[in-house]
N, C-alpha and C positions, 0 to 999 in steps of 0.2 A: 168493727173494723180496727185492725191493729195500727198503732202509731210508731212512726220511725223517728229515731233521734238522730239529728244531723250534727255531726261533729266537725268543727272547723279544721281545715287542713293545716298541718303543722309546717312551719318553715324548716329549712335544712338545719339551721342553728338549734332549733328546739328539738329536732330529731336527734342531733348529736348529743345535746345536753341530757335528754332522757336516756340515751344509750349509755352515757358515762355514769349516770346515776344507778344503772343496773349492774355496774361492776361490783365485784366483791372487794372488801377492804384490801386483800392481798394484791389484787390486780391494780387497784388505785395506787398503792404504795410502789409497785414495780414501775408504773408509768411515770410517777413523779421522780423517782430515782433516775430513770432513763433521761428525762428532760434535763435534770440538773447536770448529768454527765455530759450531755451534748453541749450545753451552755458553757461549761468549764473547758471543754475541748476547744471550742471556737475561740474563747477568750485567750487560752494559752497559746494557740496558733498565732493569733494576731500579735500578742506580746513578743513571741519568739521572732516573728518576721520583722517587727519594728526594731528590735535589738540588733538583729543581724545586719539590717540596712545601715544602722548607725555605725557599726563596726567597720563595714566596708567603706563608708565615707571617710572615717578616720584614717583607714589604711591608705586611702587614695590621696590624703593630704600630704604631699611630698614637699620637703624643704631642701633647697639646694644651697651649698656654700662653695666658694671657690677661693678661699684665702690662701691656700698653699699651692695653687696652680693646678691641682687635680680635683675636679669637681666631686663632691660627695652628695649622694642622694639618701635622705633619711625618710623612712616610712614604716610605721608600725614596729619600730625597734630595730629595723634592719639598716645596714649601711652598705651601699654599693659604690664601687669605684668606677668612674667613667673614663674611657680612653680619650685623652685630649686630641689624639690624632684624627678623630672622626667628627670633631665638633669645631664650631667657630671659635676663634681666639681673639675677641675684641680687646681683652685685657693686655695682649701682647703688642698692641699697636705702637706704643712708645718704644719698646725694645726693638721692634722690627725696623724702626726709622732711625735708630742710633747711628747707623752707617750705611753706605751704599751696599756693602757686602751683606749686611744683615737683611736689608730690604730685598735684595735679589734672592737670598736663601728663603725668605718668607714667601715670596712669589713662587719659588720652585716647589715649596711644600703644598701650596694651595692650588696649583694649576690643575690637579686631577679632581678637585672639588669645585665644580664650575660656579655654583651659587655663591659660595663663600669667597672665591677668587674675584668674581664680578663685584660683589658687595665691597670687598676690601679695596680694590683698585679705584672704585668710585669714591669711597670714603676718604682716601688720602689726598685727593685732589685739593689744592689750596693749602696743604700742610707745609709749614716752614721746615727747612732742613739745613744742616751744616755737615757736609760730607767731604771726605778725603777721596782723591782719585788720582789716576795717572793720565797725563795729557796724551791723547791719541792724534789730535789735529785741530786746526783752527780754520774756519771758513766764513765767508760773508753770506748772510741770509737776509736780503732786503735791507731794511734799516737796522737790523741786528747783526751781531757777530756770534757765531755758533762755536762753542768749545765742545769738542767730543772727548769724553772720558772713557777709559776702559777700566774695568774693575780688576784688581790683582788676580783673583781666582780665574784661570783661563777657561774653566768649564762653562762659564756663563757666556752665551752668545747673545748678549744684550747691549744695544747701543744706548749710551747715556748722552743726550744732547742738551747742552746748557746754553741758553740764549741770554746774551748780555746786550745792554744798550750800546749804541755806536760810540759813546764816550769811552768805552773800555778798549777800543780797537787797538791802539798803540801798545798798551800793556799786554793784551792777549797775543798779538802777533810777535811779541818778544819771547813768548814761551817756546820751549823745545819739546819735541816728542819724548815722552818718558818722564817729564817733570812731574813731581808730586805737588799737587795743589789741594787747597781746601776751598770749597765753594759754598756760598749761602744763598738761599732763595726759596721759592715756592714750587711745589710739584704741580705741573700743569696737566700732565697725562702720564699714566703708568701702565705698562704691559710687560709680559714676560720677555718680549723681544726688543722693546725700546722704552726709554724714560725721557720725558721732556721736562726741563726745569727752567723757570723764569728766574734768572739770577739777579742778585743785588750787589754781590761783591765776591772777590776771591783773593787768596793769599798763597804765596809759595810756601810750602811746608818748611819749617825751620827759620822762617823770617818773622 
């Protein structure tokens, strides 16, 4: 009776190993070369992607300066001029408050840019001013006396109402329409149509 030799079943790894051993030296060399090329390709792609991301981040690092009144944006060696007419101008607050005329001109420029206009008119509330103007009229308002000013440029249809304590009544009613005065006080409310000022004093110009 013949005997059968039972061989253990090989695992998939052993089958692959035996298959690789059966390769000729030329085939083995070609496979090794291909694996090396694949590894180098993957490493090179990762390096290039990392470098490109780093350059993009550097280019996006923008520095802005505004020393001369015209903002400059610098990024990756480029300089871009920005039109100030389309951006907020907080640095001009002091200049715009130098006189009543300058203030009205600034409001006129901002009125078409609602967000900036709204922010500016809120920001100036409580700001001290010292403005020149022409007397339009004097009237009583409760315990206060209201002096109405008109700004010399007639194109402004804005009422400037200056409220004084009752102690100024006699001096204020002695004023005539058209008198040039300087008033000091705090801005209570500001709008393109009217300005309210809580006054602390006034002087006739030239005195």
